[in-house]
C-alpha positions in Angstrom: -52.5 -14.2 11.6 -53.6 -12.4 14.7 -52.9 -8.9 15.1 -51.6 -6.9 18.2 -54.7 -4.9 18.6 -57.5 -7.3 17.6 -60.4 -7.5 20.4 -61.1 -11.3 20.3 -57.1 -11.9 21.5 -57.9 -9.9 24.7 -55.3 -7.0 23.8 -57.3 -3.9 23.3 -54.3 -1.5 23.2 -53.7 0.1 19.9 -50.3 0.8 20.0 -49.2 -2.1 20.9 -47.5 -2.9 18.1 -45.1 0.4 18.9 -44.4 -0.9 22.1 -43.0 -4.2 20.3 -41.1 -1.8 18.1 -39.9 0.4 20.3 -38.3 -2.8 22.5 -36.9 -4.0 19.1 -35.3 -0.6 18.6 -33.8 -0.4 22.3 -32.7 -4.4 22.4 -31.1 -3.8 18.4 -29.7 -0.3 20.1 -28.3 -1.9 23.0 -26.6 -4.6 21.0 -25.2 -2.2 18.8 -23.4 -0.4 21.9 -22.2 -3.9 22.8 -20.8 -4.4 20.1 -19.0 -1.2 19.3 -17.5 -1.1 22.6 -16.3 -4.8 21.9 -15.3 -3.5 18.4 -12.9 -0.9 20.4 -11.2 -2.9 22.8 -10.6 -5.2 20.2 -9.1 -2.4 18.5 -6.6 -1.5 21.5 -6.0 -5.1 22.2 -4.8 -5.1 18.0 -2.3 -2.0 18.7 -0.8 -3.1 22.4 -0.5 -6.6 20.4 1.1 -4.3 16.7 4.0 -2.3 20.0 4.9 -5.5 21.4 5.6 -7.3 17.8 7.4 -4.1 17.4 9.2 -3.8 20.8 10.7 -7.9 20.0 11.1 -7.3 16.1 13.6 -4.5 17.5 14.9 -6.8 20.6 15.6 -9.5 17.6 17.4 -7.1 15.1 19.5 -5.6 18.3 20.6 -9.1 19.4 21.3 -10.3 16.0 23.9 -7.3 15.1 25.8 -8.0 18.6 26.3 -11.3 17.4 27.5 -9.8 13.6 29.6 -7.4 15.4 31.1 -9.6 17.8 31.5 -12.5 14.5 33.0 -9.4 13.0 35.4 -9.2 16.0 36.6 -12.1 15.9 37.5 -12.3 12.0 39.3 -9.2 12.4 42.3 -10.6 14.2 42.1 -13.4 11.7 42.3 -11.3 9.2 45.3 -9.1 10.4 47.3 -12.5 11.6 46.9 -13.8 7.7 47.9 -10.1 6.4 50.5 -10.0 8.8 51.7 -13.8 7.9 51.7 -13.2 3.9 53.9 -10.1 4.8 56.8 -12.2 6.6 56.8 -14.4 4.0 57.1 -11.6 1.2 60.0 -10.0 3.4 61.7 -13.3 3.7 61.1 -13.9 0.0 62.5 -10.8 -0.8 66.3 -11.2 1.6 66.1 -14.4 0.1 
C-alpha cells in the first residue's frame, strides 16, 4: 500500500494521517449527534402517540359505559313491569 507521508506520493505532510483521523472523528461525531437528535424526536413522537392512544381508550371506555348504562335503564322498566305483573297475578290468585 502507499503511505500518506510517502515522499514518492508527493505528500510530504507527516500529519496527514492525523488530519484524516480527525476528519473521520468529526464526521462520526456529527453522525452520532444527528442520530441522537433523531432518537430524541422519535421518543417525543412515541410519547405523543401513547398519550393519543390513552385518550382514545378513555373515550371508548366512556362510550361503552354510557351504552351499558342506557341498556340498564332500558332493561329496568321491563323488570319493573314484569314484577308488577307478577304481583297482580299473585293478588288475583290470592283473592280467588
